[in-house]
C-alpha positions in Angstrom: 20.3 -21.2 -7.8 17.4 -20.0 -10.3 17.4 -21.1 -13.5 19.1 -18.2 -14.7 22.3 -19.6 -12.6 22.0 -16.3 -10.1 21.7 -17.5 -6.5 18.0 -17.1 -4.8 17.8 -14.4 -1.8 17.1 -15.9 1.4 13.7 -14.7 1.0 13.1 -17.1 -2.1 14.5 -19.8 -0.4 12.1 -19.3 2.7 9.4 -19.2 -0.1 10.4 -22.1 -1.6 11.1 -24.3 1.9 7.5 -23.2 2.7 5.7 -24.5 -0.2 8.0 -27.7 -0.1 8.1 -28.0 3.6 11.8 -28.7 3.4 13.7 -26.5 5.5 17.1 -28.2 5.1 18.3 -25.6 2.3 17.0 -22.5 4.4 19.3 -23.9 7.5 22.3 -24.4 5.1 22.2 -21.0 4.0 20.9 -19.5 7.1 24.2 -20.3 9.0 26.4 -18.8 6.4 24.1 -15.3 6.1 24.7 -12.4 8.2 21.3 -11.0 9.5 20.7 -8.1 12.1 19.9 -9.4 15.3 18.6 -7.5 18.5 21.0 -7.5 21.7 20.9 -5.8 25.0 23.9 -5.0 27.1 23.2 -6.1 31.0 24.0 -2.9 33.2 27.0 -4.8 34.8 28.8 -4.2 31.5 28.7 -8.0 30.7 28.6 -9.2 27.0 25.3 -8.6 24.9 22.9 -11.1 24.8 20.2 -11.6 21.8 16.8 -10.1 22.7 14.2 -12.1 22.7 10.4 -11.4 22.6 8.8 -13.6 25.5 5.8 -16.1 24.5 5.6 -15.2 20.8 5.5 -18.2 18.5 3.3 -20.9 20.0 4.0 -19.6 23.8 7.6 -20.0 22.9 10.3 -17.1 23.2 11.0 -15.7 19.7 14.1 -13.8 18.4 13.7 -11.7 15.5 16.3 -11.2 13.0 16.5 -9.4 9.2 18.7 -8.8 6.8 17.9 -5.2 6.5 18.7 -3.2 9.7 15.3 -1.0 9.4 13.1 -4.0 9.4 13.7 -3.8 13.2 11.7 -1.8 15.0 14.3 1.2 16.6 12.5 1.1 20.1 12.5 -2.8 20.5 16.2 -3.2 18.9 18.2 0.1 19.8 21.4 -2.0 19.3 21.3 -4.7 16.5 24.8 -5.9 15.2 25.2 -7.6 12.1 25.8 -11.3 13.4 26.1 -14.6 11.5 23.7 -17.3 11.2 25.8 -19.6 12.9 26.8 -17.1 15.7 22.9 -16.5 16.5 22.4 -20.4 16.8 25.4 -20.6 19.1 24.2 -18.1 21.3 20.7 -18.6 21.3 18.9 -20.4 24.4 17.2 -23.7 23.6 13.7 -23.5 23.0 13.8 -20.0 21.3 12.3 -19.7 17.8 13.7 -17.7 15.1 11.4 -15.5 13.1 13.1 -13.7 9.9 11.4 -10.3 8.9 11.0 -10.3 5.2 8.8 -7.9 3.1 6.0 -9.5 3.6 6.2 -10.4 7.1 8.1 -12.9 9.8 8.5 -16.3 8.9 9.5 -18.6 11.8 12.0 -21.3 10.4 11.1 -24.8 12.0 
């Protein structure tokens, strides 16, 4: 919370974490927050899967998420449902980084 007693925005929380290198509060909020996450549906009609970008963060695949749908490019994320951070973490393959699209760019959560 801020000094005025209002909750910090997710972006403010990430800024504070970057300054302190303590990302525990970010992860605690991430799993309880809803984000737009790009998905693709297999042609066979199976369940939708998260759409990750190959080799974007230190050679690791990267999933971009955002709280504002318009921050995801329509051509790269034609389908982007609103999912909780907990759902995203459960569906994400091991080794995939999560990048949160903020007003000043993308921040990868370590």
